[in-house]
N, C-alpha and C positions, 0 to 999 in steps of 0.2 A: 309759477314757482321759480325762484332764483336758479336753482340747480338745473332744472330742465331747459330753461332759456339759455343758460351758459353752455350746456352740453350741445345744444343746437348750433351755437356759434362755433364751438370747437370742432364739430364735424363738417363745417362748411368749407368746401374747396376754395371758394373765392375768398372767404373771410380769413382763412389761415394760410394763404399762398406764401407769405413771408415768415411763417412761424414753423418752428420745429414740431409743433403739435400736429402739423399736417400728416405726420407719419403714423398716427395712432387713431383708433377708433375709441371714442370716448363714451362712457356710460356713467350712470350714477355711482357704480362701484369703483370705477377708475378714478372718479373725482374724489371720492372718500379716501382712496389709497393715496392719492397725490397729497391731499390736505394732511393726512395723518404722517406722511413721510417728510413734510417740510421741516427744515432745520429750525431750531428754537428761535433763531434771530431773523426769521422771515416774516414779512408783513404783506397782507393783501387787503386792498381797499376796493369797494364798489364805486363806480362812477355813475352818478345819477344826474340826468338832465333836469334843468329847472322845469317845473311844471309837468314832470313825468313821474309816474308812480313806481316805475321799475328801473333797474339798473341798465345802463347801456354798455357797460364794459367794466374792466378791472385794471388795476395798477398794482404792481408788485415791487417790493424792495427786498433783496437778499443781502443781509448785512454780515460783514466780516468785522466783528467787534475788535479783534486783535490788531487789525491794520486800519481800523476806522474807515472802511470803505463800504459802499453799497452798490449793488448792481440792480438796476431798474429795468422794468418792462411794462408795457401798456398794451391793452387790447380794447379797441372800440369794436364790440361784437355786433352791435346793432348797426347795420350798414347805412341806415338812414341818417345816423349821427356822425358818420365819418366826414372829415373836412369841416366840421363846425367849430373847431377850436376847443372842444371839451378835452381832448387828449393833452393838448398843451397846458390848459388851465390845471388840470389834475397833476400833470408832471411838475409844474411849478410848485404847487401846493405840497407835494410829497418831497420835493427837494428842500423846500423851507422847513418841513418837519424834520428831515434828516439832519440838516445843518444845525437846527435847534437841539438835536439829540446827539451832538458830539461827533458826527460823521464829518470827516475831512475831505473825502473824495467820493464822487458819484460817477459811475460809469455805466455804459450801455453798448451792447454789440448788436449788429444787425446785417442783413444782406445788403450789399452795396446798391441794389436796385430798389430798396425799400424807401422810396422818396418821401413818403408821409412821415415815417419815423425819423429820418435824417432831418427833415424840416422841424420836427418837435425838438430834437436835440439843439439845433442851431438857434431856434427861437427862445430857447431857455438858457442860452449862454454856454452850451457845451461846445468843446473844440474836438475836432478830428485828431485822434492820437495815433492811429495806425491801421494797418490792414493785415489780415491773415489771408494770404493768397489761396484761391481755389478751395475755400473751406467748406462750402455747401454744394451739394449735388441736387440740382433741380431739373427735372425732365432731361436727364443726361447732359446737362450743361453745368459747368463749374462756375460758381459765384463766389466772389470775395466777400469776407466778413470785414466790416468797418467798425472800428471802436471809437466811441466818443467818450470824453470825460470832462469833469468840472471839478475845480477845487474850491473849498469854502474860502470865501474872502475873509481876510483878517479883520 
């Protein structure tokens, strides 16, 4: 079942080491609460590997319609599929969807040591826009947040 598979990923210490979801214990109830509290302009897609019957991750876009911006995030929860290019492929597809729906800027923020996510941003044409110094606290160590962004090409 999709929900139970997803909850397992969210409760994985290794799988969530770069995510703020690492602070929570996830259950069916917490996932229903999360989905019910999503702003009206948020989207979630399942990522499904070719030839595989179940999803391997999710990708989200939280849209600010007034400023025509979207903040994206991706999770390849099934560790066997990390590093296979599915995150980059899904990211590109969602970027194209957002550009086609009048979004002018796409952004994403992550821990500066989240090399896989930084690689996705770079491979999809996003540029480093800035840092928030010592934003995250991980195992008593302060980690900077890096912000990437892309503008719709005219």
